[in-house]
ROSE-864536 format. One record per residue: residue in one letter; residue number from 1; x, y, z of N, C-alpha, C, O in turn. Coordinates in nm, 4 decimals. Layout:
<vexgus>
{A,NUM,{X,Y,Z},{X,Y,Z},{X,Y,Z},{X,Y,Z}}
...
</vexgus>
This chain:
<vexgus>
{M,1,{2.6570,26.0058,8.4323},{2.7653,25.9554,8.3137},{2.8579,26.0407,8.2864},{2.8339,26.1584,8.2594}}
{Q,2,{2.9871,25.9835,8.2914},{3.1084,26.0587,8.2534},{3.1197,26.0958,8.1343},{3.0578,26.0486,8.0389}}
{R,3,{3.2163,26.2010,8.1313},{3.2119,26.3064,8.0154},{3.2609,26.1750,7.8742},{3.2011,26.1737,7.7665}}
{I,4,{3.3570,26.0933,7.9020},{3.4160,25.9882,7.8190},{3.2995,25.9044,7.7474},{3.2779,25.8794,7.6289}}
{D,5,{3.2264,25.8675,7.8779},{3.1288,25.7718,7.8431},{3.0139,25.8256,7.7298},{2.9708,25.7652,7.6316}}
{L,6,{2.9801,25.9626,7.7800},{2.9119,26.0515,7.6662},{2.9260,26.0286,7.5314},{2.8469,25.9866,7.4469}}
{L,7,{3.0714,26.0732,7.5250},{3.1487,26.0555,7.3800},{3.1423,25.9491,7.3223},{3.1087,25.9363,7.2046}}
{L,8,{3.1801,25.8412,7.4136},{3.1631,25.7136,7.3401},{3.0229,25.6630,7.2990},{3.0160,25.5755,7.2126}}
{N,9,{2.9212,25.7079,7.3504},{2.7963,25.6906,7.3388},{2.7417,25.7619,7.1911},{2.6594,25.7138,7.1132}}
{V,10,{2.8087,25.8806,7.1806},{2.7742,25.9778,7.0599},{2.8410,25.9009,6.9283},{2.7821,25.8747,6.8234}}
{L,11,{2.9667,25.8744,6.9584},{3.0398,25.7762,6.8671},{2.9870,25.6827,6.8395},{2.9578,25.6732,6.7203}}
{D,12,{2.9531,25.5829,6.9194},{2.8382,25.4555,6.8939},{2.7300,25.5177,6.7773},{2.7292,25.4913,6.6571}}
{S,13,{2.6485,25.5994,6.8445},{2.5308,25.6308,6.7918},{2.5468,25.6853,6.6401},{2.4502,25.6732,6.5647}}
{T,14,{2.6638,25.7435,6.5947},{2.6798,25.8082,6.4775},{2.7161,25.6613,6.3971},{2.6586,25.6583,6.2884}}
{F,15,{2.7872,25.5545,6.4209},{2.8373,25.4503,6.3591},{2.7316,25.3417,6.3506},{2.6759,25.3138,6.2445}}
{D,16,{2.7093,25.2896,6.4504},{2.6250,25.1494,6.4718},{2.5168,25.1211,6.5691},{2.4521,25.0177,6.5861}}
{K,17,{2.5117,25.2296,6.6258},{2.3861,25.2039,6.7481},{2.2775,25.2946,6.7078},{2.2948,25.4149,6.7272}}
{E,18,{2.1883,25.2613,6.6643},{2.0703,25.3420,6.6004},{2.0096,25.4003,6.7155},{1.9774,25.3318,6.8126}}
{S,19,{1.9916,25.5300,6.7088},{1.9287,25.6182,6.8055},{1.8098,25.6453,6.7416},{1.7391,25.5518,6.7043}}
{W,20,{1.7695,25.7889,6.7188},{1.6515,25.8198,6.6574},{1.6916,25.8620,6.4918},{1.6266,25.9403,6.4225}}
{Y,21,{1.8045,25.7948,6.4537},{1.8290,25.8346,6.3202},{1.9235,25.7188,6.2738},{1.9757,25.6541,6.3647}}
{A,22,{1.9478,25.6896,6.1663},{2.0136,25.5724,6.1047},{2.1784,25.5988,6.1172},{2.2365,25.6939,6.0649}}
{P,23,{2.2172,25.5342,6.1670},{2.3873,25.5458,6.1964},{2.4461,25.4943,6.0485},{2.3796,25.4384,5.9613}}
{F,24,{2.5818,25.5262,6.0433},{2.6580,25.5068,5.9504},{2.6504,25.3446,5.9005},{2.6208,25.3184,5.7840}}
{K,25,{2.6725,25.2650,5.9748},{2.6782,25.1461,5.9058},{2.5582,25.0924,5.8634},{2.5575,24.9976,5.7849}}
{D,26,{2.4563,25.1421,5.9063},{2.3194,25.0801,5.8578},{2.3064,25.1568,5.7169},{2.2473,25.0879,5.6338}}
{A,27,{2.3506,25.2929,5.6665},{2.3778,25.3550,5.5599},{2.4427,25.2894,5.4644},{2.3951,25.2958,5.3511}}
{I,28,{2.5499,25.2216,5.4837},{2.5960,25.1611,5.3980},{2.5758,25.0074,5.3822},{2.6479,24.9424,5.3065}}
{E,29,{2.4803,24.9536,5.4523},{2.4657,24.8090,5.4582},{2.4169,24.7567,5.3117},{2.3324,24.8123,5.2415}}
{G,30,{2.4840,24.6450,5.2828},{2.4040,24.5866,5.1376},{2.4473,24.6366,5.0102},{2.4186,24.5872,4.9012}}
{L,31,{2.5378,24.7657,5.0370},{2.5712,24.8191,4.9069},{2.6663,24.7393,4.8355},{2.7448,24.6612,4.8893}}
{T,32,{2.6560,24.7633,4.7026},{2.7352,24.7087,4.6022},{2.8443,24.8185,4.5700},{2.8287,24.9341,4.6092}}
{A,33,{2.9360,24.7863,4.5101},{3.0555,24.8914,4.4555},{2.9784,24.9692,4.3544},{2.9859,25.0918,4.3629}}
{E,34,{2.9076,24.9183,4.2629},{2.8378,24.9885,4.1656},{2.7414,25.0978,4.2273},{2.7322,25.2084,4.1740}}
{Q,35,{2.6681,25.0635,4.3434},{2.5877,25.1649,4.3782},{2.6564,25.2560,4.4602},{2.6223,25.3734,4.4748}}
{A,36,{2.7611,25.1978,4.5183},{2.8648,25.3291,4.6184},{2.9078,25.4086,4.5297},{2.8952,25.5251,4.5676}}
{N,37,{2.9728,25.3952,4.3845},{3.0046,25.4680,4.2988},{2.9076,25.5567,4.2366},{2.9450,25.6556,4.1735}}
{W,38,{2.7842,25.5264,4.2512},{2.6798,25.6021,4.1721},{2.6570,25.7447,4.2098},{2.6571,25.7855,4.3259}}
{K,39,{2.6346,25.8282,4.0880},{2.6010,25.9693,4.1537},{2.4910,26.0274,4.0546},{2.4964,25.9885,3.9379}}
{P,40,{2.3951,26.1141,4.0903},{2.2975,26.1645,4.0153},{2.3536,26.2228,3.8770},{2.4569,26.2898,3.8812}}
{S,41,{2.3009,26.2040,3.7762},{2.3513,26.2950,3.6669},{2.3385,26.4436,3.6977},{2.2447,26.4781,3.7696}}
{G,42,{2.4190,26.5309,3.6532},{2.3973,26.6603,3.6257},{2.4300,26.7229,3.7707},{2.4200,26.8450,3.7827}}
{K,43,{2.4662,26.6494,3.8745},{2.4492,26.7023,4.0344},{2.6211,26.7231,4.0325},{2.6928,26.6581,3.9565}}
{A,44,{2.6716,26.8218,4.1266},{2.7689,26.8173,4.1787},{2.7861,26.7679,4.3242},{2.7934,26.8399,4.4238}}
{T,45,{2.7915,26.6315,4.3196},{2.7585,26.5624,4.4421},{2.8709,26.4625,4.4471},{2.9206,26.4203,4.3427}}
{K,46,{2.9141,26.4219,4.5703},{3.0189,26.3098,4.5893},{2.9301,26.1844,4.6083},{2.8191,26.1934,4.6608}}
{T,47,{2.9853,26.0591,4.5613},{2.9577,25.9451,4.5823},{2.9473,25.9056,4.7149},{3.0057,25.9742,4.7988}}
{I,48,{2.8724,25.7899,4.7563},{2.8907,25.7102,4.8659},{3.0256,25.6711,4.9008},{3.0653,25.6898,5.0158}}
{W,49,{3.1104,25.6115,4.8006},{3.2304,25.5768,4.8152},{3.3260,25.7147,4.8740},{3.3850,25.7223,4.9817}}
{E,50,{3.3181,25.8167,4.7648},{3.3766,25.9211,4.8303},{3.3612,25.9801,4.9498},{3.4491,26.0370,5.0144}}
{N,51,{3.2238,25.9628,4.9847},{3.1926,26.0094,5.1322},{3.2275,25.9164,5.2372},{3.2214,25.9541,5.3542}}
{V,52,{3.2640,25.7976,5.2078},{3.3151,25.7087,5.3061},{3.4571,25.7203,5.2943},{3.5152,25.6940,5.3996}}
{N,53,{3.5306,25.7516,5.1985},{3.6706,25.7796,5.2154},{3.7076,25.9001,5.2994},{3.8108,25.9099,5.3659}}
{H,54,{3.6066,25.9954,5.2883},{3.6258,26.1214,5.3592},{3.6247,26.0812,5.5146},{3.7135,26.1134,5.5935}}
{L,55,{3.5231,26.0140,5.5431},{3.5076,25.9999,5.6572},{3.6212,25.8991,5.7413},{3.6529,25.9220,5.8580}}
{I,56,{3.6693,25.7983,5.6709},{3.7700,25.7151,5.7095},{3.9216,25.8096,5.7253},{4.0039,25.7790,5.8116}}
{Y,57,{3.9401,25.9072,5.6455},{4.0491,25.9769,5.6507},{4.0670,26.0575,5.8011},{4.1641,26.0547,5.8766}}
{Y,58,{3.9430,26.1267,5.8153},{3.9542,26.2081,5.9420},{3.9500,26.1187,6.0766},{3.9987,26.1601,6.1818}}
{K,59,{3.8873,25.9919,6.0642},{3.8784,25.9033,6.1723},{4.0063,25.8522,6.2167},{4.0350,25.8480,6.3363}}
{E,60,{4.1016,25.8044,6.1043},{4.2313,25.7672,6.0988},{4.3228,25.8733,6.1676},{4.4011,25.8474,6.2590}}
{R,61,{4.3073,25.9677,6.1247},{4.4073,26.0925,6.1471},{4.3794,26.1300,6.2923},{4.4807,26.1612,6.3550}}
{L,62,{4.2565,26.1340,6.3643},{4.2308,26.1465,6.4845},{4.2814,26.0676,6.5669},{4.3427,26.1117,6.6640}}
{A,63,{4.2657,25.9272,6.5442},{4.3022,25.8248,6.6104},{4.4794,25.8489,6.6282},{4.5418,25.8526,6.7342}}
{V,64,{4.5212,25.8600,6.5194},{4.6874,25.8590,6.5274},{4.7198,25.9778,6.6151},{4.8131,25.9619,6.6938}}
{N,65,{4.6460,26.1159,6.6139},{4.6832,26.2108,6.6511},{4.6701,26.2095,6.8497},{4.7338,26.2683,6.9371}}
{L,66,{4.5495,26.1064,6.8523},{4.4945,26.1082,7.0118},{4.5973,26.0319,7.0596},{4.6244,26.0621,7.1758}}
{E,67,{4.6938,25.9071,6.9946},{4.7775,25.8499,7.0349},{4.9220,25.8846,7.0572},{5.0120,25.8163,7.1060}}
{G,68,{4.9228,26.0336,6.9998},{5.0497,26.1147,7.0048},{5.1406,26.0741,6.8830},{5.2511,26.1261,6.8680}}
{R,69,{5.1001,25.9976,6.8128},{5.1993,25.9840,6.6823},{5.1868,26.0867,6.5820},{5.0919,26.1650,6.5776}}
{E,70,{5.2787,26.0855,6.5058},{5.2610,26.1871,6.3858},{5.1924,26.1204,6.2520},{5.2279,26.0181,6.1933}}
{W,71,{5.0728,26.2179,6.2188},{5.0177,26.1512,6.1213},{5.1229,26.2317,5.9864},{5.1589,26.3490,5.9965}}
{T,72,{5.1571,26.1481,5.8737},{5.2197,26.1653,5.7709},{5.1556,26.1876,5.6556},{5.2018,26.2617,5.5689}}
{H,73,{5.0468,26.1268,5.6452},{4.9384,26.1221,5.5209},{4.8432,26.2412,5.4714},{4.7287,26.2274,5.4283}}
{N,74,{4.9203,26.3717,5.4878},{4.8407,26.4720,5.4828},{4.7781,26.4902,5.3297},{4.8337,26.4592,5.2243}}
{L,75,{4.6509,26.5474,5.3472},{4.5674,26.5554,5.2455},{4.4729,26.6761,5.2487},{4.3931,26.6781,5.3425}}
{D,76,{4.4700,26.7678,5.1687},{4.3600,26.8593,5.1989},{4.2062,26.8136,5.2012},{4.1782,26.6966,5.1751}}
{G,77,{4.1161,26.8989,5.2301},{3.9724,26.8252,5.2546},{3.9313,26.7477,5.1315},{3.8972,26.6294,5.1312}}
{D,78,{3.9392,26.8363,5.0163},{3.8991,26.7743,4.8787},{3.9570,26.6368,4.8256},{3.8946,26.5497,4.7652}}
{E,79,{4.1105,26.6371,4.8673},{4.1584,26.5009,4.8371},{4.1324,26.3972,4.9341},{4.1859,26.2867,4.9255}}
{T,80,{4.0473,26.4307,5.0316},{4.0207,26.2917,5.1277},{3.9169,26.2019,5.0729},{3.9021,26.0825,5.0986}}
{F,81,{3.8387,26.2853,4.9840},{3.7394,26.1921,4.9002},{3.7907,26.1001,4.8171},{3.7260,26.0071,4.7691}}
{Y,82,{3.9210,26.1252,4.7955},{3.9661,26.0188,4.6995},{4.0903,25.9288,4.7342},{4.1840,25.8851,4.6674}}
{L,83,{4.0505,25.9187,4.8736},{4.1739,25.8359,4.9405},{4.1862,25.6957,4.9113},{4.2888,25.6424,4.9536}}
{T,84,{4.0962,25.6174,4.8422},{4.1317,25.4966,4.7797},{4.0752,25.5086,4.6465},{3.9945,25.5947,4.6115}}
{N,85,{4.1270,25.4092,4.5700},{4.0793,25.3593,4.4444},{3.9135,25.3235,4.4431},{3.8747,25.2512,4.5349}}
{Q,86,{3.8294,25.3627,4.3597},{3.7064,25.3547,4.3481},{3.6575,25.2678,4.2210},{3.5905,25.3269,4.1364}}
{P,87,{3.6851,25.1395,4.2038},{3.6582,25.0543,4.0835},{3.5350,24.9783,4.1096},{3.5093,24.9352,4.2219}}
{N,88,{3.4522,24.9599,3.9994},{3.3159,24.8781,4.0409},{3.3418,24.7457,4.0734},{3.2827,24.6513,4.0211}}
{D,89,{3.4322,24.7351,4.1618},{3.4563,24.6162,4.2214},{3.4227,24.5765,4.3543},{3.4811,24.6361,4.4448}}
{D,90,{3.3448,24.4925,4.3826},{3.2753,24.4472,4.5277},{3.3665,24.4318,4.6350},{3.3571,24.4771,4.7491}}
{K,91,{3.4782,24.3453,4.5719},{3.5814,24.3151,4.6809},{3.6550,24.4325,4.7140},{3.6985,24.4311,4.8292}}
{E,92,{3.6871,24.5551,4.6321},{3.7557,24.6719,4.6807},{3.6415,24.7652,4.7686},{3.6800,24.8440,4.8549}}
{W,93,{3.5305,24.7509,4.7438},{3.4262,24.8207,4.8320},{3.4117,24.7279,4.9539},{3.3412,24.7712,5.0451}}
{K,94,{3.4522,24.6404,4.9647},{3.4322,24.5456,5.0901},{3.5379,24.5747,5.1825},{3.5246,24.5687,5.3047}}
{K,95,{3.6635,24.6123,5.1106},{3.8119,24.6312,5.1803},{3.7765,24.7800,5.2365},{3.8164,24.8007,5.3511}}
{V,96,{3.7084,24.8846,5.1733},{3.6738,24.9922,5.2145},{3.5964,24.9924,5.3265},{3.6364,25.0515,5.4268}}
{V,97,{3.4831,24.9308,5.3250},{3.3947,24.9055,5.4281},{3.4625,24.8635,5.5569},{3.4444,24.9280,5.6601}}
{E,98,{3.5330,24.7662,5.5529},{3.6129,24.6975,5.6537},{3.7089,24.8263,5.7026},{3.7104,24.8520,5.8230}}
{R,99,{3.7729,24.8909,5.6290},{3.8566,24.9820,5.6554},{3.8020,25.1184,5.7483},{3.8739,25.1907,5.8173}}
{A,100,{3.6383,25.1316,5.7264},{3.5646,25.2303,5.7973},{3.5441,25.1575,5.9189},{3.5433,25.2213,6.0241}}
{E,101,{3.5247,25.0133,5.9205},{3.5007,24.9722,6.0677},{3.6284,24.9616,6.1489},{3.6256,24.9828,6.2701}}
{N,102,{3.7504,24.9263,6.0796},{3.8488,24.9340,6.1612},{3.8847,25.0787,6.2193},{3.9413,25.0872,6.3283}}
{A,103,{3.8508,25.1930,6.1445},{3.9027,25.3195,6.1556},{3.8122,25.3671,6.3176},{3.8482,25.4283,6.4181}}
{Q,104,{3.6859,25.3034,6.2760},{3.5836,25.3074,6.4202},{3.6407,25.2574,6.5308},{3.6743,25.3262,6.6272}}
{R,105,{3.6534,25.1423,6.5219},{3.7097,25.0347,6.6325},{3.8406,25.1058,6.6896},{3.8519,25.1117,6.8120}}
{N,106,{3.9456,25.1629,6.6040},{4.0590,25.2288,6.6551},{4.0428,25.3456,6.7261},{4.0982,25.3672,6.8338}}
{L,107,{3.9589,25.4317,6.6618},{3.9090,25.5523,6.7345},{3.8677,25.5356,6.8798},{3.9144,25.5920,6.9788}}
{R,108,{3.7633,25.4397,6.8706},{3.6744,25.4064,6.9961},{3.7843,25.3525,7.0940},{3.7758,25.3903,7.2108}}
{Q,109,{3.8807,25.2732,7.0611},{3.9572,25.2192,7.1675},{4.0409,25.3204,7.2096},{4.0431,25.3290,7.3324}}
{V,110,{4.1155,25.4058,7.1477},{4.1948,25.5072,7.1863},{4.1081,25.6085,7.2361},{4.1665,25.6715,7.3243}}
{L,111,{3.9983,25.6476,7.2167},{3.9176,25.7306,7.2998},{3.8709,25.6783,7.4428},{3.8587,25.7568,7.5368}}
{S,112,{3.8486,25.5600,7.4532},{3.8147,25.4919,7.5907},{3.9278,25.5155,7.6678},{3.9043,25.5218,7.7884}}
{T,113,{4.0789,25.5351,7.6241},{4.1683,25.5595,7.7330},{4.1961,25.6977,7.7685},{4.2829,25.7211,7.8526}}
{I,114,{4.1344,25.7864,7.7157},{4.1346,25.9471,7.7157},{4.0927,25.9773,7.8559},{3.9852,25.9372,7.9004}}
{S,115,{4.1830,26.0525,7.9297},{4.1433,26.1113,8.0596},{4.0682,26.2321,8.0445},{4.0737,26.2913,7.9367}}
{D,116,{3.9896,26.2823,8.1509},{3.9376,26.3936,8.1705},{4.0203,26.5112,8.1358},{3.9829,26.6025,8.0621}}
{E,117,{4.1584,26.5009,8.2056},{4.2424,26.6086,8.1901},{4.2810,26.6275,8.0383},{4.2944,26.7415,7.9939}}
{K,118,{4.2996,26.5126,7.9556},{4.3348,26.5400,7.8236},{4.2155,26.5910,7.7299},{4.2384,26.6624,7.6323}}
{L,119,{4.1002,26.5540,7.7620},{3.9793,26.6066,7.7246},{3.9757,26.7679,7.7014},{3.9433,26.8266,7.5982}}
{D,120,{4.0231,26.8307,7.8413},{4.0366,26.9717,7.8729},{4.1368,27.0616,7.7734},{4.1368,27.1824,7.7497}}
{Q,121,{4.2271,26.9468,7.7221},{4.3533,27.0428,7.6539},{4.3268,27.0452,7.5030},{4.2730,26.9514,7.4443}}
{N,122,{4.3694,27.1628,7.4412},{4.3553,27.1966,7.3105},{4.2083,27.1497,7.2552},{4.1915,27.0664,7.1661}}
{S,123,{4.1140,27.2137,7.3196},{3.9896,27.1709,7.2882},{3.9431,27.0427,7.2436},{3.8506,27.0213,7.1652}}
{L,124,{4.0155,26.9611,7.3006},{3.9876,26.8294,7.2337},{3.8557,26.7607,7.2651},{3.8190,26.6675,7.1936}}
{E,125,{3.7893,26.7977,7.3584},{3.6352,26.7377,7.3541},{3.5577,26.8156,7.2179},{3.4845,26.7510,7.1429}}
{G,126,{3.5789,26.9304,7.2025},{3.5294,27.0069,7.0916},{3.5478,26.9409,6.9498},{3.4587,26.9391,6.8649}}
{K,127,{3.6677,26.8894,6.9345},{3.7171,26.8396,6.8233},{3.6668,26.7044,6.8042},{3.6616,26.6602,6.6894}}
{L,128,{3.6278,26.6309,6.9065},{3.5717,26.4940,6.9184},{3.4300,26.5151,6.8891},{3.3883,26.4245,6.8169}}
{L,129,{3.3617,26.5813,6.9118},{3.2170,26.6272,6.9077},{3.1995,26.6674,6.7542},{3.1113,26.6203,6.6824}}
{D,130,{3.2955,26.7611,6.7128},{3.3032,26.8052,6.5754},{3.2845,26.6860,6.4579},{3.1980,26.6834,6.3703}}
{I,131,{3.3952,26.5851,6.4832},{3.3931,26.4712,6.3987},{3.2709,26.3925,6.4008},{3.2281,26.3483,6.2942}}
{M,132,{3.1975,26.3655,6.5315},{3.0896,26.2932,6.5365},{2.9687,26.3638,6.4674},{2.8854,26.3002,6.4027}}
{L,133,{2.9644,26.4860,6.4831},{2.8804,26.5644,6.4041},{2.8991,26.5681,6.2414},{2.8001,26.5670,6.1683}}
{H,134,{3.0081,26.5718,6.1991},{3.0830,26.5499,6.0745},{3.0317,26.4196,6.0000},{2.9927,26.4073,5.8839}}
{D,135,{3.0454,26.3112,6.1178},{3.0061,26.1769,6.0613},{2.8577,26.1600,6.0273},{2.8172,26.0903,5.9343}}
{A,136,{2.7725,26.2373,6.1197},{2.5963,26.2298,6.1076},{2.5813,26.2913,5.9871},{2.5025,26.2456,5.9043}}
{Y,137,{2.6564,26.4037,5.9628},{2.6093,26.4976,5.8298},{2.6354,26.4056,5.7007},{2.5480,26.3951,5.6147}}
{H,138,{2.7657,26.3359,5.6894},{2.7942,26.2975,5.5676},{2.6890,26.1397,5.5712},{2.6456,26.0837,5.4705}}
{T,139,{2.6726,26.1056,5.6799},{2.5795,25.9609,5.6571},{2.4508,26.0127,5.6238},{2.3696,25.9458,5.5599}}
{G,140,{2.4295,26.1212,5.6614},{2.2659,26.1905,5.6084},{2.3060,26.1988,5.4613},{2.2254,26.1508,5.3816}}
{Q,141,{2.4183,26.2525,5.4133},{2.4107,26.2632,5.2586},{2.4039,26.0972,5.1865},{2.3402,26.0643,5.0864}}
{I,142,{2.4674,26.0340,5.2499},{2.4617,25.8775,5.1917},{2.3555,25.8323,5.1969},{2.3238,25.7713,5.0947}}
{I,143,{2.2485,25.8367,5.3109},{2.1288,25.8026,5.2931},{2.0210,25.8913,5.1912},{1.9130,25.8495,5.1494}}
{Q,144,{2.0620,25.9809,5.1730},{2.0063,26.0715,5.0687},{2.0059,26.0255,4.9155},{1.9101,26.0170,4.8386}}
{L,145,{2.1611,25.9942,4.8909},{2.2056,25.9354,4.7937},{2.1454,25.8064,4.7478},{2.1204,25.7749,4.6315}}
{R,146,{2.1217,25.7216,4.8801},{2.0504,25.5846,4.8405},{1.9115,25.6219,4.8144},{1.8581,25.5660,4.7186}}
{K,147,{1.8455,25.7033,4.8797},{1.7110,25.7279,4.8306},{1.6707,25.7590,4.6867},{1.5829,25.7105,4.6153}}
{I,148,{1.7846,25.8792,4.6605},{1.7664,25.8942,4.5145},{1.7941,25.7995,4.4230},{1.7253,25.8029,4.3210}}
{Q,149,{1.8858,25.7060,4.4331},{1.9043,25.6122,4.3762},{1.8197,25.4643,4.3641},{1.8351,25.3651,4.2928}}
{G,150,{1.7223,25.5013,4.4709},{1.6220,25.3777,4.4884},{1.6716,25.2732,4.5621},{1.6004,25.1730,4.5687}}
{S,151,{1.7947,25.2730,4.6287},{1.8713,25.1490,4.7023},{1.8256,25.1429,4.8528},{1.8496,25.0445,4.9228}}
{W,152,{1.7540,25.2611,4.9014},{1.7263,25.2666,5.0440},{1.6177,25.1850,5.0708},{1.5253,25.1868,4.9894}}
{P,153,{1.6093,25.1075,5.1771},{1.5101,25.0036,5.1999},{1.3769,25.1077,5.2296},{1.3822,25.2207,5.2782}}
{S,154,{1.2805,25.0473,5.1934},{1.1516,25.1231,5.1862},{1.0875,25.0958,5.3393},{0.9763,25.1434,5.3622}}
{N,155,{1.1393,25.0388,5.4179},{1.0655,25.0118,5.5672},{1.1553,25.1106,5.6692},{1.1268,25.1164,5.7888}}
{R,156,{1.2568,25.1812,5.6167},{1.3322,25.2552,5.6878},{1.2726,25.3926,5.7336},{1.3400,25.4691,5.8026}}
</vexgus>
């Protein structure tokens, strides 16, 4: 397996191709805006929506950088959780889910054209693996939130 194929496989498994853990797309499947905005009382926890915003930001930024374009929407780490408005509006939540899907699709498309030589530059391969591990980490948080709120399917 070529390096790029391995990276694409990991990217897919964190997003929508179940391996031995639930991917991001399964973690947010069937959620309402109200569920996406829920957080346990008394806990210093981000909502599912906030986590999705955070993941979108870093994927969009990485895709733009890989294309050699300048990223002009710089936010610090905490600001990324508030990338979009978060009303209890299912239409707005669906837009955010679509944006997450588009961010994945765009990153995958850009990554599929990267050469081995470019992977070797500026620790790019490591940065790609970091973002994939980052996605898996936050997907686990999303699943945990769903379990606490009682919205995670019992058959999972």
